[in-house]
VMD Tcl script that draws the C-alpha trace (Angstrom):
set ca {
  {-58.60 46.13 -64.28}
  {-61.08 48.40 -65.62}
  {-61.88 50.23 -62.43}
  {-60.38 50.69 -58.80}
  {-60.98 47.38 -57.06}
  {-61.86 47.76 -53.37}
  {-60.39 44.98 -51.24}
  {-61.19 44.08 -47.60}
  {-58.02 42.59 -45.72}
  {-59.09 41.34 -42.43}
  {-56.13 39.42 -41.09}
  {-55.01 41.86 -38.11}
  {-51.18 41.16 -38.61}
  {-51.43 41.83 -42.47}
  {-48.08 43.11 -43.84}
  {-46.49 43.52 -40.38}
  {-43.84 40.80 -40.84}
  {-43.23 41.52 -44.74}
  {-44.89 44.63 -46.27}
  {-44.38 42.97 -49.79}
  {-47.76 41.67 -49.52}
  {-49.20 45.22 -48.94}
  {-47.06 46.72 -51.45}
  {-48.46 44.27 -54.19}
  {-51.93 45.40 -53.64}
  {-51.00 49.22 -53.62}
  {-48.80 49.08 -56.87}
  {-51.71 47.42 -58.49}
  {-53.90 50.36 -57.69}
  {-56.23 48.26 -55.26}
  {-58.10 50.40 -52.64}
  {-57.44 48.60 -49.25}
  {-60.06 48.46 -46.50}
  {-58.14 47.14 -43.58}
  {-59.08 45.63 -40.07}
  {-57.79 48.22 -37.74}
  {-58.68 46.46 -34.37}
  {-55.55 44.51 -34.21}
  {-57.53 41.09 -33.38}
  {-59.54 38.65 -34.81}
  {-62.83 40.10 -36.22}
  {-66.16 38.67 -35.27}
  {-69.12 38.29 -37.73}
  {-70.75 41.56 -37.10}
  {-67.54 43.27 -37.61}
  {-66.73 41.45 -40.67}
  {-70.20 42.49 -42.05}
  {-69.30 46.04 -41.63}
  {-65.80 45.96 -42.99}
  {-66.86 44.14 -46.17}
  {-69.47 46.53 -47.35}
  {-68.75 47.95 -50.74}
  {-65.80 45.47 -51.48}
  {-65.16 43.86 -54.88}
  {-62.66 41.34 -53.48}
  {-61.34 40.42 -50.11}
  {-58.45 38.75 -48.36}
  {-59.28 36.84 -45.23}
  {-57.70 34.85 -42.72}
  {-59.43 32.82 -39.66}
  {-62.29 35.55 -39.55}
  {-65.83 34.09 -40.10}
  {-66.99 34.33 -43.69}
  {-70.45 32.78 -43.68}
  {-73.11 33.79 -46.43}
  {-74.31 36.66 -44.13}
  {-71.00 38.23 -44.41}
  {-70.87 37.78 -48.13}
  {-74.54 39.18 -48.66}
  {-73.12 42.58 -47.07}
  {-71.19 43.00 -50.30}
  {-73.17 42.05 -53.41}
  {-70.32 42.93 -55.73}
  {-67.97 40.66 -54.07}
  {-66.42 38.30 -56.65}
  {-63.14 36.78 -55.00}
  {-61.72 35.86 -51.74}
  {-58.13 34.98 -51.33}
  {-57.56 33.26 -48.16}
  {-54.30 33.90 -46.22}
  {-54.60 30.43 -44.74}
  {-54.70 26.71 -45.32}
  {-57.82 25.93 -43.58}
  {-61.16 26.48 -45.10}
  {-63.23 26.06 -41.87}
  {-64.21 29.84 -41.44}
  {-65.55 30.39 -45.06}
  {-68.88 28.92 -46.30}
  {-67.41 27.54 -49.65}
  {-70.92 26.71 -51.13}
  {-72.41 30.01 -50.17}
  {-69.52 31.54 -52.14}
  {-70.08 29.18 -55.03}
  {-73.72 30.12 -55.19}
  {-72.90 33.81 -55.31}
  {-70.44 33.16 -58.01}
  {-67.49 34.13 -55.49}
  {-64.25 32.52 -56.41}
  {-61.93 31.34 -53.54}
  {-58.25 30.56 -53.15}
  {-55.98 29.37 -50.42}
  {-52.41 28.78 -49.64}
  {-51.83 25.00 -49.09}
  {-48.38 24.03 -47.94}
  {-47.31 27.63 -46.82}
  {-47.42 27.04 -43.20}
  {-46.13 23.51 -43.30}
  {-42.84 23.78 -41.92}
  {-43.94 25.94 -39.12}
  {-46.59 23.68 -38.19}
  {-44.16 20.97 -38.21}
  {-41.74 22.84 -35.91}
  {-44.72 23.42 -33.16}
  {-45.48 19.94 -33.37}
  {-41.86 18.67 -32.71}
  {-41.59 21.46 -30.09}
  {-44.65 20.07 -28.22}
  {-43.39 16.58 -28.57}
  {-39.67 17.31 -27.05}
  {-41.41 19.62 -24.25}
  {-43.77 16.73 -23.13}
  {-41.26 13.79 -23.43}
  {-38.49 15.65 -21.48}
  {-40.82 17.01 -18.99}
  {-39.90 20.72 -19.56}
  {-43.15 22.18 -18.44}
  {-42.85 20.29 -15.19}
  {-39.17 21.23 -14.66}
  {-39.99 24.85 -15.20}
  {-43.12 24.90 -12.95}
  {-41.21 23.37 -10.12}
  {-38.19 25.56 -10.36}
  {-40.34 28.74 -10.16}
  {-41.66 27.29 -6.95}
  {-38.23 27.27 -5.52}
  {-37.86 23.28 -6.03}
  {-34.84 21.73 -7.76}
  {-36.44 18.59 -9.68}
  {-34.38 16.97 -12.07}
  {-37.11 15.27 -14.29}
  {-36.16 11.97 -15.91}
  {-37.47 12.21 -19.45}
  {-37.15 10.12 -22.53}
  {-35.31 10.40 -25.83}
  {-36.68 10.27 -29.23}
  {-34.41 7.31 -30.06}
  {-36.23 5.13 -27.59}
  {-39.72 6.05 -28.83}
  {-42.15 4.94 -31.28}
  {-44.01 8.04 -32.90}
  {-47.44 7.11 -34.53}
  {-48.47 9.73 -37.23}
  {-52.02 9.80 -38.57}
  {-52.13 11.53 -41.88}
  {-48.77 11.64 -44.05}
  {-49.48 14.83 -46.17}
  {-47.32 17.96 -46.46}
  {-47.04 18.28 -42.59}
  {-47.01 14.48 -41.51}
  {-44.03 13.87 -44.07}
  {-42.16 16.73 -42.60}
  {-42.71 15.49 -39.03}
  {-41.68 11.89 -40.06}
  {-38.50 13.08 -41.48}
  {-37.43 15.24 -38.84}
  {-38.20 12.81 -36.11}
  {-36.67 9.70 -37.98}
  {-33.53 11.79 -38.11}
  {-33.42 11.67 -34.30}
  {-33.64 7.92 -34.43}
  {-37.34 7.56 -33.59}
  {-39.09 4.53 -34.78}
  {-42.07 5.94 -37.11}
  {-45.37 4.22 -37.64}
  {-48.14 5.79 -39.64}
  {-51.54 5.43 -41.00}
  {-52.86 7.11 -44.24}
  {-55.65 6.64 -46.84}
  {-53.13 6.58 -49.37}
  {-49.56 5.44 -48.19}
  {-46.74 6.65 -50.06}
  {-44.64 3.55 -50.19}
  {-41.55 5.55 -51.82}
  {-41.59 7.89 -48.84}
  {-41.88 5.16 -46.38}
  {-39.13 3.27 -47.69}
  {-36.86 6.34 -47.86}
  {-37.41 7.28 -44.25}
  {-38.23 3.74 -42.76}
  {-41.81 4.43 -42.07}
  {-44.04 1.54 -41.14}
  {-47.54 1.64 -42.49}
  {-50.07 0.19 -40.02}
  {-53.69 0.27 -39.05}
  {-55.06 2.99 -36.63}
  {-55.79 0.52 -34.02}
  {-52.23 -0.99 -34.06}
  {-50.71 2.67 -34.28}
  {-52.71 3.71 -30.89}
  {-51.74 0.53 -29.20}
  {-47.71 0.71 -30.24}
  {-47.21 4.50 -30.16}
  {-45.35 6.23 -27.37}
  {-46.50 9.64 -29.07}
  {-49.52 10.05 -31.39}
  {-49.44 12.93 -33.97}
  {-52.55 14.06 -35.80}
  {-52.14 15.65 -39.21}
  {-55.52 15.12 -40.95}
  {-58.12 17.54 -42.32}
  {-61.44 17.97 -40.40}
  {-63.81 15.65 -42.31}
  {-67.04 13.39 -41.27}
  {-64.35 10.51 -41.15}
  {-62.03 12.37 -38.67}
  {-64.40 13.98 -36.03}
  {-63.39 12.61 -32.65}
  {-60.73 10.16 -34.47}
  {-59.44 10.10 -31.07}
  {-62.26 9.25 -28.47}
  {-62.55 7.22 -25.39}
  {-61.88 3.90 -27.34}
  {-58.81 5.12 -28.94}
  {-57.43 6.59 -25.69}
  {-57.96 3.33 -23.76}
  {-56.08 1.46 -26.32}
  {-52.99 3.99 -26.24}
  {-49.94 2.93 -23.85}
  {-49.97 4.05 -20.31}
  {-48.04 7.35 -20.20}
  {-48.22 7.83 -23.79}
  {-48.61 11.49 -25.31}
  {-51.02 12.97 -27.81}
  {-50.48 15.82 -30.13}
  {-52.82 17.96 -32.19}
  {-51.78 20.69 -34.26}
  {-54.18 20.08 -37.05}
  {-57.64 20.89 -36.48}
  {-60.12 21.17 -33.62}
  {-62.72 18.45 -33.35}
  {-60.43 15.48 -34.05}
  {-60.18 14.78 -30.42}
  {-62.97 14.01 -27.88}
  {-61.94 16.68 -25.43}
  {-64.29 15.45 -22.45}
  {-62.55 11.89 -23.12}
  {-59.01 13.32 -23.20}
  {-59.50 15.22 -19.83}
  {-60.51 11.97 -18.17}
  {-57.25 10.18 -19.72}
  {-55.10 12.93 -18.40}
  {-56.54 13.25 -14.93}
  {-56.56 9.60 -14.52}
  {-52.99 9.34 -15.57}
  {-53.66 7.15 -18.43}
  {-51.82 9.60 -20.67}
  {-48.49 11.23 -19.68}
  {-49.41 14.32 -21.40}
  {-51.09 16.25 -24.46}
  {-50.08 18.97 -26.61}
  {-52.72 21.13 -28.41}
  {-52.78 23.89 -30.67}
  {-56.37 23.66 -31.85}
  {-59.61 23.15 -30.10}
  {-63.34 22.29 -30.95}
  {-64.44 25.89 -30.11}
  {-61.84 28.80 -30.35}
  {-60.87 31.09 -28.64}
  {-60.78 28.00 -26.21}
  {-61.98 28.75 -22.50}
  {-62.37 25.42 -21.09}
  {-61.27 22.92 -18.31}
  {-58.40 21.65 -20.40}
  {-56.61 24.72 -19.08}
  {-56.86 23.51 -15.51}
  {-54.79 20.40 -16.36}
  {-51.03 20.42 -15.55}
  {-49.87 17.75 -17.81}
  {-50.93 19.49 -21.09}
  {-49.34 22.00 -23.10}
  {-52.01 24.56 -24.67}
  {-51.10 26.82 -27.46}
  {-53.62 29.41 -29.20}
  {-53.79 28.15 -32.90}
  {-50.21 29.41 -33.59}
  {-48.76 26.53 -35.55}
  {-48.62 28.96 -38.75}
  {-47.42 32.02 -36.76}
  {-43.65 32.35 -37.66}
  {-42.35 35.32 -39.60}
  {-41.49 33.14 -42.72}
  {-44.85 31.41 -42.71}
  {-46.94 34.48 -42.26}
  {-45.21 36.39 -44.86}
  {-45.39 33.46 -47.46}
  {-49.26 32.87 -46.73}
  {-49.75 36.77 -47.26}
  {-47.55 37.15 -50.21}
  {-49.38 33.94 -51.97}
  {-52.95 35.43 -51.09}
  {-51.99 38.73 -52.65}
  {-50.62 36.97 -55.77}
  {-53.81 35.08 -56.04}
  {-55.89 38.13 -55.71}
  {-54.13 40.04 -58.65}
  {-54.06 36.95 -60.87}
  {-57.79 37.20 -60.50}
  {-58.28 40.84 -61.21}
  {-55.96 40.46 -64.05}
  {-57.76 37.70 -65.60}
  {-54.74 35.14 -65.32}
  {-54.63 31.56 -64.09}
  {-55.11 31.68 -60.31}
  {-52.72 29.64 -58.51}
  {-54.11 27.75 -55.45}
  {-57.71 27.92 -56.31}
  {-59.74 25.86 -54.00}
  {-60.61 22.28 -55.50}
  {-64.09 21.02 -55.79}
  {-63.18 18.41 -53.19}
  {-63.21 21.12 -50.53}
  {-66.64 22.32 -51.36}
  {-67.89 18.63 -51.32}
  {-66.07 18.18 -47.96}
  {-67.53 21.16 -46.39}
  {-71.13 20.19 -47.78}
  {-70.69 16.68 -46.13}
  {-69.74 18.23 -42.84}
  {-72.80 20.47 -42.63}
  {-74.92 17.52 -43.52}
  {-73.55 15.72 -40.74}
  {-74.06 18.71 -38.16}
  {-77.77 18.84 -39.11}
  {-78.06 15.22 -38.60}
  {-76.43 15.41 -35.14}
}
mol new
graphics top color blue
foreach p $ca { graphics top sphere $p radius 0.5 }
foreach p [lrange $ca 0 end-1] q [lrange $ca 1 end] { graphics top cylinder $p $q radius 0.2 }
display resetview
């Protein structure tokens, strides 16, 4: 590094869990410009923070072209996150800005939240808690995993972990994926089925797919109508995979027994789903465990240091992600 690099660090929790990520940057002689507001920044705040920076570490904060343009010398962004929704990849490419991310760093944490939502719903935990607080003693009759069929759409890093853990409970696992891993399926007794069959047979449907033109509203009124009466729907993947208006109707009518959502079409979420009782809502906190947070931050710091030293960069964003984002934007314009 020929001169002191100036790095914007926008995630509000950076270094709180494990200071190693901060130490890595400091020991490399990097000047750190931090988000001191202790909350997610909005676009105007990102513009102010990034001025004069050579490199950046970002999380869920917005990073459109307008933010990048506030730092003409910006050359690299290390994402301390798995999702790439908040950064305009093609704007970065047009400006010669490299981008890395941390795939897999939060897989176990998201898996655990998914299973937590499932167990809470099938055992009626939220109902038992609410009635007890009202002075009522209601022993909810729940269901056990061993008597249920779990349908998983998307068997990647997280979907596989969910399947593996739930199969250990004795649940029947059915799954749908563009490229079924037959060896994994044989090992954990996963039955590969069509999406329609999955919606019809599953007692619990879990979504673990990226947001893409083919997955937007992958669960709509048609799919909800196919699901078993009293079934449950879980989404800890990405907002936009479920038609939220159709979900509200399915929950209000009693068609579904409940739902568990950690992600929403618009975040922070302030909408009518919050008024429905038979749903668990969490604020995009799937990755928020101490180990997951530390892993994401340390890996992002390592990517940044590798870039500055001219070394091979681990977890550079693949071309497929740029193409996917371009397709998403084209679809939005048509809509």
